[in-house]
N, C-alpha and C positions, 0 to 999 in steps of 0.2 A: 496336488489337495483342491478338491473342491470348496471356493467359500461361500459361507452361506452365511445369514442371518436373518434369524427370525423376531420382527420387532412384534412381541403382548401384547403393550400399550405406548400411546405418547400423550402426555397430559401435557398443556397450556400451563405455565406456573407464571410467565410474567408478561406484560404486555407494553411494553412504554415504545421510548428510542430504540430500545433493543428488544428481541423475545425471548422467550427463555422455556424451552417444554425440556420434562422428563421421562425418557425412555425406558421400556424394562425390555428388556433382547434377552437374546443369547446368540451363540454367534459358532463358529466353527474351531475345532482346535487344530494343532499341530500336532497332536499325539493320536489324531481322529476321534469322532465321536462330536457333541456339542455340549459349551458350557452347562452349568445352573446360570439361571437369570442372572443378571446384574443389573442394576440401575445406574442409569447416565441423566448428567442434565448436558442441555448442549445451548447455547448459544444461538437463534436463527436467524434468517433474513438476512447477512450479510454474502452481499457482492459488491465489487469495487472494484478500480481503476487506478491506477496510480503510474503517473509521468514522470522520468526525470530530464529536467530541462536544457541542453546541452547547447552550447553556440561552439561550433567547431572551427570558427574563426577566429573568437576570441581565448578558446581551450580555456571558457569559463562553466561554473555549473550553476544556475538557477533553484535557490533552494525555499522554503517557506519556513517560518516558523510562525508556532502557535499554542494557545494552552491545552493541556491532552490531561484530562481526567487519570487516564489510568499512567501516569506518571504523576500522580499526587505526592507519594510520598518520595519521590527524587530530592536528594538534599539541594542540586542544583534548582530547584525550580521546576516546574511542572510544563514547561517550555517547551518544544523540542525543535530539533532542525526536521526536515524530512521534504519528501516531493511532492511534487500536486497528486490532487487523488482523491476522487467521491463516488460515493454512491454509485450502483450502477442498473438503472432501471431497465426492463426487458423493452421499452421503446427507445432506446435508441440505441445502435453499436459501443464497444467499447472505446473505437479509433472518436465517434464524437463526443460520450464519455471526455475521453482523455483533449481534447481539444477544449470544450465548454469549461472544464475544470482551470487547464491552462490559463485562460482570459480570467477566470472569477477569484480564481488567487494568486494571480503572478500576474496579468495586464499582458500576457503573452502571446503572440499568437505562432502556434505551431506550423511549422513549415515542410517538414518532413518526419514520418514516423515510422516507429521502427517494434516489433513488438518484441519482448526479450523472454517472456513465461508467464504461466499464469499459477500461481502458489496457495498452499494449503499455511494460511499464517497461524494458524494455535491448534489444530485439529484435534489435539485431547481433549479441549471443553469446546471447541465453536465450528461452524461450519464456514466459516470466513475465508474468500477464496480471493484474490486479488490479483487482476489480468497488469503484469506490469509492462513500461514503454519506454524507448527511450525517444525523447522530440527536439529538432534542431528548430532554436530561436534565434531570436539577435537577442543577443545580453546588453548592446554595449546603452539603452535607455531604462533597463528590469531596476526594478526597485518602488518605492514605495509599501502604505499600506490598502489591502485588498479584503475581499470577503465581500458578501452578500449578509447583510441586518439582519435577514429574517430568520438565516440560520445559523447567528448569535455569532457571525464569524470574525474574527479579529486575527488579522495575517498581515505580516512582514517580511516580505521580501529579502532574501539575502543573494549576494552573487559570489563567487570564491570560486580563485584559480583554481583548474583541476588539481596541481599541486597540493594546496594550503584544502582541498575536498577531501584528500585523501590523509592528509595529518590530520585531520578532524575527526575521521575515521580511527584513528591508529590513537587519538590519546580521550575519545571518548564524548567528543562533542556532537557526533552525529552517531547514533545511536538506534533509531529506529527499522527496522528491517527492510521495511519496501525501500530505504536509501541506502540501506549497506549492500543488499545484493544491486540493485542496480549500478552503483558506482563498482562496485567489484566488477559485474558485467562490462560497463563501460570501459575499465580498466585493459583489461581481454580485447575490447572490440575499435577502442580510442582511434588510433592509427588507419584501422578502417573509414571510421565513419569521418575523418579530417582530409584523407584523401575524396570517400565518394560525396558527400556535403559538398565541398566548397564548391 
């Protein structure tokens, strides 16, 4: 099957911290031919980098906890345990963004950086893609409150032993997609990293 998309129009619906566009389009059908025109809204301008901070010597994970508007209705509150991350502008490499965000959000210097994956976060409604990394850090002094005042950030650093981080995944304390993906990746690659990063 040859995949085709015919965009009839793309109109801006909202422009603020996020942008929303409305698309009128038709696309190829598996049975052949093209679909009728459909209208879909899409959140635009989302390209990010996120990095799981891991200390292979101490076998500890460095996470951040912060307020998230998307979790506003969560019974336990809108503060989520996540990995470090930020928006990716085209002036910097993904690796540069990973290192910068690690300093700003967690006060950690990344000593080694390994790419994990480039993932679509919610392709049914958004063009958001996140480049995921695992970064080697020294977690012995990790902690405190971090973030940039001009970005309204109020970020608490939390360190967990690897086994405790997996328990936090199992019991729902860690439920953010990027944290889940990278922790599962670490579970599969941990022994190699502990050997290679010592």
